[in-house]
DOSE-450966 format. One record per residue (C-alpha): x, y, z; chain; residue in three letters. Coordinates in Angstrom, 1 decimal, padded with zeros to 4 digits. Each point is the difference from the previous one (the first is absolute). Example, Ala and Ser with C-alpha at 12.3 -4.5 7.8 and 13.67 -1.06 7.14 Angstrom:
<recs>
X	Y	Z	kette	rest
012.3	-004.5	007.8	A	ALA
001.4	003.4	-000.7	A	SER
</recs>
This chain:
<recs>
X	Y	Z	kette	rest
053.6	-013.0	013.7	A	ILE
-001.9	001.3	-002.8	A	SER
-002.9	-002.1	-001.2	A	THR
-003.2	000.9	-001.9	A	SER
-001.7	-003.1	001.6	A	SER
001.7	-001.9	003.1	A	LEU
000.3	-003.6	-001.1	A	LEU
000.4	-002.9	002.0	A	PHE
000.5	-003.8	-001.3	A	CYS
-001.3	-002.6	003.0	A	ILE
000.9	-003.2	-001.1	A	ILE
-001.6	-003.1	001.5	A	SER
-000.2	-003.8	-001.0	A	THR
-003.1	000.7	-002.2	A	SER
-000.3	003.5	-001.4	A	SER
001.9	003.2	-000.6	A	LEU
-001.7	003.2	001.0	A	PHE
000.9	003.3	-001.2	A	VAL
-000.9	002.9	002.1	A	CYS
-000.3	003.8	-000.1	A	SER
-001.2	002.8	002.4	A	ILE
-003.6	001.2	-000.3	A	SER
000.1	003.8	-000.2	A	THR
-003.3	000.1	001.7	A	SER
000.9	-001.9	003.4	A	SER
003.7	-000.3	-000.6	A	PHE
-000.6	-003.8	000.7	A	PHE
002.3	-002.8	-001.7	A	VAL
-002.2	-001.4	-002.5	A	CYS
000.2	-003.2	-002.2	A	SER
-000.6	001.0	-003.5	A	ILE
000.6	-003.4	-001.6	A	SER
000.6	-003.7	000.9	A	ASN
001.4	-002.8	-002.6	A	SER
-002.6	-002.8	-000.1	A	PRO
000.5	-003.6	002.0	A	TYR
000.8	-002.5	-002.5	A	LEU
-003.1	-002.0	001.1	A	LEU
-001.6	-002.7	-002.1	A	GLN
-003.7	-001.6	000.0	A	LEU
-002.3	003.0	-000.4	A	GLY
002.0	002.8	001.8	A	ASN
003.1	000.2	-002.3	A	ARG
001.3	003.4	-000.1	A	GLY
-002.1	001.5	003.0	A	ILE
000.9	001.4	003.0	A	PRO
-001.6	-001.9	002.8	A	SER
-000.1	002.5	002.6	A	SER
000.8	003.5	-001.7	A	PRO
001.1	002.4	002.5	A	ARG
000.9	002.6	-002.7	A	ASP
-001.4	003.4	002.0	A	GLY
001.9	001.4	003.2	A	ALA
000.7	-002.8	002.4	A	ALA
-000.5	000.9	003.6	A	ILE
003.1	-001.8	001.2	A	GLU
002.1	001.2	-003.0	A	ILE
-001.4	003.7	000.6	A	VAL
000.9	-000.4	003.8	A	SER
003.4	-001.5	-000.5	A	LEU
001.0	002.8	-002.5	A	SER
-001.5	002.5	002.4	A	TYR
002.6	-001.1	002.5	A	GLN
002.6	-000.3	-002.9	A	LEU
-000.5	003.8	-000.8	A	VAL
000.3	001.2	003.7	A	VAL
003.3	-001.6	000.3	A	TRP
001.4	001.5	-003.2	A	MET
-001.1	003.5	001.6	A	HIS
001.9	-001.2	003.1	A	GLN
003.1	-001.0	-001.5	A	LEU
-000.1	003.1	-002.2	A	GLN
-000.3	002.2	003.5	A	LYS
003.0	-002.0	001.0	A	LEU
001.8	000.9	-002.8	A	GLY
000.5	-003.9	-001.2	A	VAL
-002.6	000.5	-002.9	A	ASN
001.1	002.8	-002.5	A	PRO
-003.5	000.2	-001.3	A	TYR
-002.8	002.2	000.9	A	TYR
-002.5	-002.3	-001.8	A	GLY
-001.1	-000.6	-003.5	A	ILE
-000.7	002.2	-003.1	A	GLU
-003.4	-000.6	-001.8	A	ILE
-002.1	001.2	-002.6	A	ASP
003.1	-000.2	-002.4	A	ASP
002.4	001.8	002.4	A	GLY
-002.6	002.9	000.6	A	ASP
-000.6	-000.8	003.9	A	TYR
002.1	-001.1	002.9	A	LEU
-002.0	-002.3	001.9	A	LEU
001.9	000.0	003.2	A	THR
000.0	-003.4	002.2	A	TYR
-001.6	002.0	003.0	A	ALA
-003.0	001.4	-002.7	A	GLU
-000.2	-003.4	-001.3	A	TRP
-000.4	-001.6	003.7	A	ALA
-002.5	002.7	000.8	A	ARG
-002.3	-000.6	-003.0	A	LYS
-000.3	-003.6	000.5	A	ILE
-000.7	000.7	003.8	A	ARG
-002.4	002.4	-000.7	A	ASP
-002.2	-002.6	-002.5	A	SER
000.5	-003.0	001.3	A	PHE
-002.8	-000.4	002.3	A	GLU
-002.4	001.9	-002.5	A	GLU
001.0	-002.6	-003.0	A	LYS
000.5	-003.0	001.8	A	PHE
-002.7	-000.2	002.9	A	TRP
-003.1	-001.9	-001.3	A	TYR
-003.0	001.0	002.6	A	GLU
-002.3	-002.2	-001.7	A	ALA
001.8	-003.0	000.7	A	GLY
001.9	001.0	003.2	A	GLY
003.4	-000.8	-001.5	A	PHE
003.0	001.6	-001.9	A	TYR
000.0	-000.4	-003.8	A	ARG
002.1	-002.5	-001.5	A	ASP
001.0	002.4	-002.6	A	THR
-001.2	003.4	-001.3	A	VAL
-000.6	000.8	-003.7	A	SER
000.2	-003.8	-001.3	A	SER
-001.1	-000.3	-003.6	A	GLN
-002.6	-002.4	001.3	A	ILE
-001.8	002.4	002.5	A	PRO
-001.7	-002.8	002.4	A	GLU
003.8	-001.4	000.4	A	ASN
000.5	003.0	002.2	A	ASP
-002.4	-001.0	002.7	A	CYS
001.1	-003.8	000.2	A	LYS
000.8	-000.8	003.8	A	LEU
003.5	-001.5	000.3	A	ARG
002.5	-000.1	002.6	A	PRO
002.5	002.6	-001.7	A	ASN
-001.4	002.9	001.9	A	GLN
001.6	-001.7	003.2	A	THR
003.6	001.2	-001.3	A	ILE
-001.0	003.6	-000.4	A	ALA
-001.3	-000.2	003.9	A	MET
003.3	-001.2	000.9	A	VAL
002.4	001.9	-002.4	A	VAL
-001.9	003.5	000.3	A	ALA
-002.5	000.1	002.5	A	PRO
000.2	003.7	000.0	A	GLU
-001.8	-000.2	-003.6	A	LEU
-003.3	-001.7	001.5	A	LEU
-002.4	001.3	002.6	A	LYS
000.1	-002.2	003.2	A	ALA
-004.0	-000.6	000.0	A	ASP
000.1	-001.3	-003.7	A	HIS
003.0	-002.5	000.8	A	VAL
-002.1	-001.3	003.0	A	THR
-003.0	-000.3	-002.2	A	LYS
001.8	-001.5	-002.9	A	ALA
002.0	-002.7	002.6	A	LEU
-003.4	-000.9	001.0	A	ASP
-001.2	-001.0	-003.6	A	ILE
003.2	-001.6	-000.9	A	ILE
000.0	-002.1	003.3	A	SER
-003.5	-001.1	-001.1	A	ARG
000.5	-000.8	-003.7	A	GLU
003.8	-000.7	-000.4	A	LEU
001.3	-001.2	002.7	A	GLU
001.2	-003.7	-000.3	A	GLY
001.8	-002.5	002.5	A	PRO
003.6	000.9	-001.3	A	LEU
-000.5	002.5	-002.9	A	GLY
-002.1	002.6	-001.5	A	MET
-002.6	-000.7	-002.5	A	ALA
001.1	002.2	-003.3	A	THR
-003.5	000.6	-000.6	A	LEU
-003.5	000.1	001.7	A	ALA
-002.1	-002.9	-000.2	A	PRO
-002.6	002.3	-001.0	A	SER
001.6	001.1	-003.2	A	ASP
-001.2	-001.8	-003.2	A	PRO
003.4	-000.8	-000.9	A	GLU
000.9	-001.7	003.4	A	TYR
001.5	-003.3	-000.6	A	ARG
002.0	-001.2	003.2	A	PRO
001.3	-003.7	-001.3	A	PHE
003.1	000.8	-002.2	A	TYR
001.1	-003.1	-002.2	A	ASP
002.6	001.0	-002.6	A	ASN
-000.4	-003.3	-001.7	A	ALA
-003.5	001.0	-000.8	A	ASN
-000.8	-001.3	-003.4	A	GLY
-003.7	000.6	-000.2	A	SER
-001.6	002.9	-002.2	A	ASP
-001.2	001.9	002.9	A	ASP
001.1	003.4	-000.7	A	TYR
000.5	001.0	003.6	A	ARG
002.2	-002.9	001.3	A	THR
001.5	-001.7	-003.1	A	ALA
003.7	000.0	000.4	A	ASN
000.1	001.6	003.5	A	GLY
-001.8	003.1	-001.3	A	PHE
-001.2	001.0	003.5	A	ASN
003.1	000.3	001.6	A	TYR
-000.6	003.3	001.3	A	HIS
-003.8	-000.5	000.3	A	GLN
-000.7	-001.7	003.1	A	GLY
003.0	-002.0	001.3	A	PRO
000.9	000.9	003.3	A	GLU
003.6	001.4	000.1	A	TRP
002.2	-000.4	003.1	A	VAL
002.1	003.1	-000.4	A	TRP
-003.0	002.2	-000.1	A	CYS
-000.9	-001.1	003.5	A	MET
003.1	001.5	001.4	A	GLY
-000.8	003.3	-001.4	A	TYR
-003.8	-000.5	001.4	A	TYR
001.1	-001.0	003.4	A	LEU
002.5	003.0	000.5	A	ARG
-003.0	002.5	-001.3	A	ALA
-002.0	-001.5	002.5	A	VAL
002.5	000.0	003.0	A	HIS
000.5	003.8	-001.2	A	ALA
-003.2	001.2	-000.4	A	ALA
-002.2	-000.8	003.2	A	LYS
000.6	-001.1	003.6	A	PRO
-000.8	-004.1	000.1	A	ILE
-001.6	-001.3	003.3	A	PRO
002.2	-002.8	001.2	A	ASP
002.3	000.7	-002.8	A	SER
002.3	-003.0	001.2	A	GLU
-002.7	-002.4	-000.7	A	VAL
-001.2	001.3	-003.2	A	TYR
003.6	000.0	-001.7	A	PHE
000.5	-003.3	001.5	A	ASN
-003.1	-001.3	-001.7	A	VAL
001.1	001.7	-003.1	A	LYS
003.3	-001.5	-000.2	A	LEU
-001.0	-003.7	001.1	A	ALA
-000.4	-001.0	-003.7	A	PRO
003.4	001.4	-001.3	A	HIS
001.7	-001.8	003.1	A	ARG
-001.3	-003.0	-001.0	A	LYS
000.7	000.0	-003.5	A	MET
003.5	001.0	000.8	A	ILE
000.4	-002.8	002.4	A	SER
-001.3	-002.5	-002.8	A	LEU
001.7	001.3	-003.0	A	SER
003.4	-001.5	-001.1	A	PRO
001.4	003.4	-001.0	A	TYR
-001.2	001.2	003.6	A	ARG
-001.7	002.9	-002.0	A	GLY
-003.1	001.2	-001.1	A	LEU
-002.0	-000.8	-003.4	A	THR
-000.7	002.6	-002.7	A	GLU
-003.8	-000.2	-000.1	A	LEU
-003.0	-002.2	001.1	A	THR
-003.2	-000.8	-001.5	A	ASN
-003.4	001.3	001.7	A	GLN
000.2	-000.3	003.6	A	ASN
003.6	-001.1	000.7	A	GLY
-000.5	-003.0	-002.4	A	GLU
003.5	-001.1	-001.2	A	ILE
000.4	000.8	-003.6	A	CYS
002.7	-002.5	-002.0	A	VAL
000.6	002.6	-002.6	A	PHE
001.5	002.5	002.8	A	SER
003.9	000.4	000.7	A	CYS
000.4	-002.1	003.1	A	PRO
001.8	002.7	001.7	A	THR
000.5	003.7	-001.2	A	GLN
002.2	002.7	001.3	A	ALA
-002.6	002.7	000.3	A	TRP
-002.5	-002.2	001.7	A	SER
002.5	-000.3	002.7	A	SER
001.4	003.2	-000.3	A	GLY
-003.1	002.2	000.5	A	CYS
-001.3	-002.1	002.5	A	MET
003.6	000.8	001.8	A	LEU
-000.4	003.6	-000.5	A	GLU
-003.5	-000.4	002.0	A	PHE
001.9	-002.1	002.6	A	LEU
002.4	003.1	000.5	A	ASP
-002.9	002.3	000.5	A	ASP
-001.6	-002.0	002.2	A	LEU
003.0	-000.9	002.1	A	GLN
000.2	004.0	000.8	A	ARG
-003.0	-000.2	001.8	A	THR
-001.3	-003.7	001.1	A	THR
003.4	-001.8	000.8	A	PRO
-002.1	-002.9	001.6	A	ARG
-001.3	-001.1	-003.0	A	VAL
003.6	-001.4	-000.9	A	PHE
000.1	-001.9	003.0	A	GLU
</recs>
C-alpha cells in the first residue's frame, strides 16, 4: 500500500469526513468535513465539528493496525505496513501501533478536567477538551492505551455529568453549547437549536450507554454489582416492554424525557446494550434471572 497520506472516507447520514494520519502522533485525524445543510442562521455550519483526532477513531484504528500486523505475521496479509513521505519510508503496522500506544495518554489525558479529551488538534482548540461520552469507547476497545487510575477518575466525572436514565448526554451540562432538547422541526432563529442543530450537543444517546456500562463493568469492582446493574437496566427493560417494536429508542432529551423526533427503535441502541449484557453474563449471570 503506497500512499503519501492514508485517506479514509467515513460517510454518515449528515456529513462526509476525509481523514489523514498525523505525522506527530500517527493518530487518524479528520482534515475536512462537508457542511450540514441547515437553515435559519446556521446554514452551512457544522453543529459539532470534531475535526481533530477523535478519541474513539484513534482507539479503533489502533486495534485495526494491531489486527493487520497479526494477519501479516500469519501470512494472510502480504503487506508489512504503508509507505509514507512519498514512498521514502515504510511505516510498519507494528511501528504504527507502538507510536499510537506511546503517545495516546500524553495527547488525550486532560489533567485539568480529570477526563480524556474528545479530540486532539481540532481547528477550534477549545473543542478538544469538551466532555463527551466517546472516550468510553476507547476504554472498551483499547484499554491497553489508557491508565487505569485515569479511567476510574474519568468514569466518576462521566457518571456525574453525562449519565442519564437511558442514554448518555452528548455534551456536559456545564458546556455553554449544551442544548439537551432535540427538535428537528424547530423553525426559530435560535442558532444553537434551529432545525435540530443540537443533535449531538446534549441529547442523550442510548447506544453510548452500552459502552459506558461496559467501561464501568471492566474498570473497577462494584459492590453489590447484581443490584447495581439491575437498577441501571430497569429503564431499558421498561422501554422494551412498552415498545411496539420491542426495542430501544435512538435518543432521549434531558433526563430520559421522550423525544418525538428520535427514531423509536434503533439497531445500535439495542446492539450496544446487548454487547454490555454479553460482558455482564460472563461475570454476573444472576442479573438475567
